[in-house]
C-alpha positions in Angstrom: 274.3 149.0 277.8 272.4 148.6 281.1 270.7 145.7 279.5 273.9 144.1 278.5 275.3 144.5 281.9 272.3 143.0 283.6 272.3 140.1 281.2 275.9 139.5 282.0 275.2 139.7 285.7 272.2 137.5 285.8 273.5 134.7 283.5 276.7 134.4 285.0 278.0 134.3 281.6 279.5 137.2 279.7 277.1 137.3 276.7 277.7 140.0 274.0 274.5 142.0 273.0 275.3 144.4 270.3 274.4 148.0 271.0 273.2 148.6 267.4 270.3 146.3 268.2 268.9 148.7 270.6 269.4 151.4 268.1 267.6 149.5 265.4 264.8 148.6 267.7 264.4 152.3 268.6 264.7 153.2 264.9 262.0 150.6 264.1 259.7 152.0 266.7 260.3 155.5 265.4 259.7 154.4 261.8 256.6 152.5 262.9 255.4 155.6 264.7 256.1 157.8 261.8 254.3 155.4 259.5 251.4 155.5 261.8 251.5 159.2 261.9 251.9 159.3 258.1 249.0 157.0 257.6 246.9 159.0 260.0 248.0 162.2 258.3 247.4 160.6 254.9 243.9 159.6 256.0 243.2 163.1 257.1 244.8 164.5 254.0 242.7 162.1 251.9 239.6 163.1 253.8 240.4 166.7 253.4 241.3 166.3 249.7 238.0 164.5 249.1 236.2 167.3 250.9 238.1 169.8 248.9 237.2 168.1 245.6 233.5 168.1 246.6 233.8 171.8 247.5 235.7 172.4 244.3 233.0 170.8 242.3 230.3 172.7 244.2 232.3 175.9 243.6 232.6 175.1 239.9 228.8 174.6 239.7 228.3 177.8 241.5 230.7 179.6 239.1 228.8 178.1 236.1 225.5 179.3 237.7 226.9 182.7 238.3 228.3 182.9 234.8 224.8 182.0 233.4 223.2 184.6 235.8 225.8 187.1 234.7 224.9 186.5 231.0 221.2 186.9 231.8 222.0 189.9 233.8 223.9 191.4 230.9 221.0 190.8 228.6 218.6 192.2 231.1 220.9 195.2 231.5 220.9 195.7 227.7 217.1 195.5 227.6 216.9 197.8 230.5 219.2 200.3 228.7 217.0 200.0 225.6 213.9 200.6 227.7 215.6 203.5 229.4 216.5 205.0 226.0 212.8 204.5 224.8 211.6 206.1 228.0 213.9 209.0 227.6 212.6 209.5 224.0 209.0 209.4 225.3 209.9 211.9 228.0 211.4 214.1 225.3 208.3 213.8 223.1 206.1 214.5 226.1 208.1 217.5 227.0 207.8 218.8 223.4 204.1 218.1 223.4 203.8 219.8 226.7 205.7 222.9 225.4 203.5 222.8 222.2 200.3 222.5 224.3 201.6 225.2 226.6 202.1 227.4 223.5 198.6 226.5 222.2 196.9 227.2 225.5 196.6 230.8 224.6 194.8 229.8 221.4 192.1 227.8 223.2 189.6 230.7 222.8 190.1 230.8 219.1 189.9 227.0 218.9 186.6 227.1 220.8 185.3 229.6 218.3 186.5 227.5 215.4 184.9 224.4 217.0 181.6 226.3 217.4 181.8 227.5 213.7 182.6 223.9 212.5 179.7 222.6 214.6 177.3 225.0 213.1 178.7 224.2 209.6 178.2 220.5 210.3 174.7 221.2 211.4 174.0 223.1 208.2 175.5 220.4 206.1 173.4 217.8 207.9 170.4 219.9 207.0 171.6 220.2 203.4 172.2 216.4 203.4 168.6 215.8 204.5 167.3 218.1 201.7 169.6 216.4 199.2 168.3 213.0 200.3 164.7 214.3 199.8 165.7 215.5 196.3 167.3 212.1 195.6 164.1 210.4 196.6 162.1 212.7 194.3 164.6 212.0 191.5 164.3 208.3 192.0 160.5 208.6 191.8 160.8 210.6 188.6 163.3 208.1 187.2 160.9 205.3 187.9 158.2 207.2 186.1 160.6 207.7 183.2 161.4 204.1 183.1 157.7 203.2 182.9 157.3 205.7 180.1 160.3 204.3 178.3 158.8 200.8 178.6 155.5 202.0 177.2 157.4 203.9 174.5 159.4 200.7 173.7 156.2 198.8 173.3 154.9 201.4 171.0 158.2 201.3 169.0 157.9 197.6 168.7 154.4 197.9 167.5 155.5 200.6 165.1 158.4 198.5 163.8 156.0 195.7 163.0 153.8 198.2 161.2 156.7 200.0 159.7 158.0 196.7 158.3 154.7 196.3 156.5 154.9 199.9 155.3 158.5 199.4 154.1 157.4 196.4 152.1 154.6 198.5 150.6 157.1 201.4 150.0 159.5 199.1 148.4 156.7 197.8 146.1 155.7 201.4 145.4 159.3 202.3 144.7 159.7 199.5 142.3 156.5 200.5 140.6 157.6 204.1 140.6 161.0 203.2 139.1 159.2 201.2 136.5 157.0 204.1 135.7 159.9 206.6 135.6 161.8 204.3 133.4 158.8 204.1 131.1 158.4 207.9 131.2 162.1 208.3 130.4 161.8 206.0 127.5 158.7 207.9 126.3 160.4 211.2 126.9 163.4 210.1 124.9 161.0 209.2 122.1 159.4 212.7 122.4 162.8 214.3 122.5 163.7 212.5 119.3 160.4 213.7 117.8 161.0 217.2 119.1 164.6 217.4 117.8 163.4 215.8 114.5 160.8 218.5 114.2 163.3 221.3 115.0 165.7 219.8 112.3 162.8 219.9 109.9 161.9 223.5 110.7 165.6 224.6 110.7 166.9 222.3 108.1 168.5 225.1 106.1 170.4 226.5 109.0 174.1 225.4 109.2 174.7 227.3 112.4 172.2 225.3 114.4 173.1 221.7 115.2 172.4 218.8 117.6 175.2 217.9 120.1 174.3 214.7 122.0 171.0 215.2 123.7 171.1 219.1 123.2 170.0 221.4 120.4 172.7 224.1 120.0 172.2 227.6 118.6 175.3 229.7 118.1 174.9 233.0 119.9 175.5 235.0 116.6 172.3 233.5 115.3 170.2 235.1 118.1 172.1 238.0 119.7 174.5 240.8 118.7 178.0 240.6 120.2 178.0 241.4 123.9 174.2 241.9 124.0 171.2 240.0 125.3 168.5 241.4 122.9 167.3 239.1 120.0 168.2 240.0 116.5 165.6 239.8 113.7 167.1 236.6 112.6 167.1 235.4 116.2 163.4 236.2 116.6 162.6 234.1 113.5 164.6 231.2 114.9 162.9 231.4 118.3 159.5 231.6 116.5 160.2 228.3 114.9 161.4 226.9 118.2 158.2 228.1 119.9 156.1 226.3 117.2 158.0 223.0 117.8 157.6 223.3 121.6 153.9 224.0 121.4 153.5 220.9 119.3 155.6 219.0 121.9 153.4 220.2 124.7 150.3 219.0 122.9 151.8 215.6 122.2 153.4 214.7 125.5 150.9 213.1 128.0 150.1 215.3 131.0 151.4 212.6 133.5 155.0 212.9 132.1 156.9 215.6 133.9 159.3 217.3 131.5 161.3 220.5 131.2 163.0 222.3 128.4 166.2 223.8 129.9 167.6 226.9 128.1 171.3 227.3 128.8 173.5 230.4 128.0 177.2 230.0 127.3 180.0 232.5 126.4 183.6 232.3 125.3 186.6 232.9 127.5 187.0 236.5 126.7 185.8 238.6 129.7 183.2 241.2 129.5 182.9 244.1 131.8 180.1 246.6 131.1 177.6 248.6 133.1 174.9 246.1 132.1 177.0 242.9 132.3 179.8 243.0 134.8 180.9 239.4 133.8 180.1 236.6 131.5 177.8 235.1 134.2 175.4 238.0 133.8 175.6 237.9 130.0 175.0 234.2 129.7 172.1 234.3 132.2 170.5 237.3 130.5 170.5 235.6 127.1 169.0 232.4 128.4 166.3 234.4 130.3 165.5 236.4 127.1 164.9 233.2 125.1 162.6 231.8 127.9 160.6 235.0 128.2 160.1 235.1 124.4 158.9 231.5 124.4 156.5 232.3 127.2 155.2 235.3 125.3 154.4 232.9 122.4 152.3 230.5 124.6 154.8 228.0 125.9 154.0 227.1 129.6 156.5 228.5 132.1 156.4 225.3 134.1 158.1 223.6 131.2 160.9 226.1 130.9 164.2 226.7 132.9 166.8 229.4 132.2 170.5 228.9 133.3 173.7 230.7 132.7 177.1 229.0 132.7 179.4 231.8 131.6 182.6 230.6 130.0 183.0 227.6 132.3 181.5 224.8 130.1 183.1 225.2 126.7 182.4 222.7 123.9 186.0 223.0 122.7 189.3 224.1 124.2 191.3 226.8 122.4 191.3 230.5 121.6 190.9 230.5 117.8 188.1 232.4 116.4 186.2 229.3 115.2 186.5 227.7 118.7 185.4 230.9 120.4 182.4 231.2 118.0 181.3 227.6 118.7 181.6 228.1 122.4 179.3 231.1 122.3 175.9 229.4 122.2 172.4 228.8 123.5 171.6 225.1 124.2 168.2 223.5 124.6 168.0 220.3 126.6 164.8 218.3 127.1 164.8 216.5 130.5 162.4 214.9 132.9 161.8 217.1 136.0 
């Protein structure tokens, strides 16, 4: 308003200057000032915000590093706890060992004695080991000698086998020759047996109770002996006399190189006998065969050509219990064989 008045006074004219212009000017200045202040403040705020972002990023990095360190620290703490537990276990073990050793301390004297005893025993065993080693060496030497002897023996065996092979060939040849000779003698003996039995048939042709069965000449016991006895009857003596004559003729006709035997066999029937002289049929049959052999020897037949055998009732000619069967089973058999 002072301005408006001065302008009116100086111009000489009454000019109108609106008052709101001053207000606007003042307001504009204020706005400009505020904008300046705002811009300055904004600048500082921007700078401060930028610094805060930097600090924030740095803090975030530090937080991440701390987080990582914390994880490591946790792992290290777990490991430390495990190690601590292991150490505690070791300490407990050491304490137990210490207590055990403390308890054993009183036994140290006994242990020393035991150690001394074991030491002496070990020394003795070492001595025995040395003696055993010496024995082993001696046995090895003996074994070497045995091996040498075995080698020499094997050489001798090999030489013997070569010689034995030749001997076996000769033995086989001799065996063949012997078999041939035996077969020849058997054939000849069969011929003489036929002649002998033929001569007996001729001498005893009128006797119905004397017969040939296979390769045997059979006398019924009743022809030679009384019932239950082993002494020759008169009729039996006459029959054996004829038998002795035939055998003597046989001895003179068979060559000396032929080995032959006249086997005299006694047989009974199945009815048992039990007497003071003959407890069983074995004794009776053997006694009858022996009586015939002794009688033949007394008449000049060579004992080396005679054999006596008793069979009791165990080799019957026929099975049965009729009187005819029993009579035929009671017999004296003559069998001419090669020895």
